N, C-alpha and C positions, 0 to 999 in steps of 0.2 A: 699833760703836766703830771710829774710824779709827786708822791706824798712828800718827798724831801724838798721839792720845789715849793710846795705849799707851806711847809714849816719854816724853811730857810730860803725865802725868795731871793733871787739875784737883784742887786740894787745898783743904781748908778753911782759910780765912784765919786761924782762931784756933788750931786744934790740928794742922793739916797732914795730917789724914786724907785719903785719896783719896775724892773725891765725884763726883757727876754733873757733867758739863760745864756744865749749866744752873743750877748752884747756887753759892752763895758760901760757905756754912758748912754743917757737918754738922748733923744733927738734934739732937745733944747740945748743941753750941755755940749753936744758934739760940736756946735758952732764955736765953742770956746777953745777948742784945740788949735794950737798954732802950728799948722802944717807949713813946711818950708816952701812948697811949690817948686822945688828944684827939679830939673830935667836931667836924668841920668846921663844921656849922651851929649850934654852940652856943658860948657864951663859954668861953674857955680862956686859958692863960697867954700863948701866942703872940699871940692876938688882942689882949689887953690891952697887950702891948708894942708892937704895930703901931699901936694907937690913939693912943699917945703921939707918934707920928711923922706919921701921915697917916690920913685916913678909910678904914676898911677894913670890908668886908661880913662876910667870914668868913676863918678861917685854920686851917691844920693843919700841924703838924710831925710827921713820921713817927717820928723817934727823938730821944733825948737825945744831945748831942754832948759827952760827958764826957771828961775827960782819961784817957788810957790805956784807953779803953773799946773794945769791939768795934765799936760804931757809928762811932766816929771812924776806926777802921781801915778800915771798909767805905767810908766817904766818901773817905778818902785814896786808897784803891785806885782809886776812880772818877776822881778828879781828877788824881792823879799817877802811878798805877801802870799807865797805858795799858790799863786793863780797862774799855773802853767798855760791854761787855755787863753790867757791874754795874748800869748805869742801867735795863736791861730788867728785871732781878730786882727792883730797888727799886720800879719802876712797878707790878709785880704785887702787891708788899706793900702799896703805897698803895691800889690798887684794892680789895683785900680789906677795907680799913678806912675807905674814903671814902664818906660818906653825905651827899648834897646836901640832902635833905629839901625839895625845891621851890626850891632856890637854885642851880640848875645854871648855871655860867658859859657865856658865848657863845663865848669864845675863850681859848686858852692861849698865853701869851707867856713866853719865858725871858729871864733876865738875860743879856745878850750878852757875849761875849769881844771884846776888841779884835782886829782882824785879825792883828796881830803875835803876840799871845798864841795865837790860833787856829793860826797856822803853827807856833809852837813846840811846842804840845801835840799838834797833829795832828787834834784833834776837839774839839767842844764837849761837855763831860760831861753837859750837860742835854738835848741833842737826842734821843738814843735813848730816854731816860727819858720825855720829853714825847711823842714820836711813838708810843711803846707805849701810854701813857695815852690818847692821842687815839683810837687804834683801839678800846680797850676801853670808853671812856666816850662815844664818838661826839661828841667836841667838837673842832672844828678848831684848828689851831695856826698861828702865824705867827712864824717865826724871824727875820724881817727887819723887824718892826715897830719895834723899839728898836735904836738904834745907839749903841755906846760910842765916845765922841769922843776919849778920851785913853788912852794906854797907862799902866797902873799895875801896880806889883808886886802879887803875890798877897796877899790880906787876911791869910792865915795867917802871912805873913812880916813883917807890919807890927806896930809896937807900937800900943797903943790911942790914943795921942795923934795918930797919923797916919791912923787909920781913918775919921775924920770928914771927911776932905778929899774930898768927893764932888761939890762944886759944878760944874755944867755938865758932868758926866761923861757924861750920856746925852742923846739927843734922839730924837724920834719921827719916823719916816720918811714917814708918811702920816696923813691925818686919819681918825679913827674917832669915831663918835658913838653915844651911847645903847647902849653895850656893857658887859657885865659881864665883866671880864678876870680870868682866873686867872693871877697872876704867880708864876712858878716859879724857885726858886734852890736851890742845894745846902745851904748852911748859913746860918742866921740868927744873926749875932753881935751887933753893935751895932744893926743895922737901917738904917744910913745908906745903904748901897747900894740896898737894897730901897726905901727911902723916896724916893731920887732918881728911880728908875724909876717908882714909883707916881705921883709928882707930875706927871711928863711925861704920863702917861695921864689923870690926873684934871683937869688944868688946862684942857682943852678937850673939848668934845663931850658933856658930861653923862654921863661914863662912871663905872663903879663898879669897884673893885678888890678881889679876894680874894687870899689868899696861900697857897702850898703850898711847903714846904721839906722836904728829906730829913731834916734834923736841926736842932735848936735848941741853941745854946750856953748 
């Protein structure tokens, strides 16, 4: 244990107990996380919601993004609490629950931040998550495949009437063909952002898209 750990120990996000530096919550509070128990290669609620917006092969949400829930607190720590390592922990949780059953994707792609947003936040909350999964699953990733064209306020700070304004928000930076892409985001809310990215991938090259999110609203 370093001197920094002694002075500023890592604490459980829920109860504030001192825990290992590699953990997010203590063993007691872990049981309060509402995991979806969805199976990637089977029909589930997230897949049905995606199918209303774009053709999807498979889908998986790790947690439920309920109001005042521990899962919401975890995702907010990742996005706004400058705790990038949260993504690494979430990647391990996904790995323990992810079964491809012969449907393993060829490439992992994250929903990108606009460069201005990236400068403001200092990191993309999806990158360490994806890079950790890439190592454990032996699937390559490409953080540069999709470009965000316009700067927008965070989805969480918009009302529902403005969340659908995603036209021309993304573009693809290179041609890809005959690939099964695993599209990764933190939270699935209306699905409009995910749909915009998915259609950029689907509209050329005979590609397929599956979806992985940390939480579903």
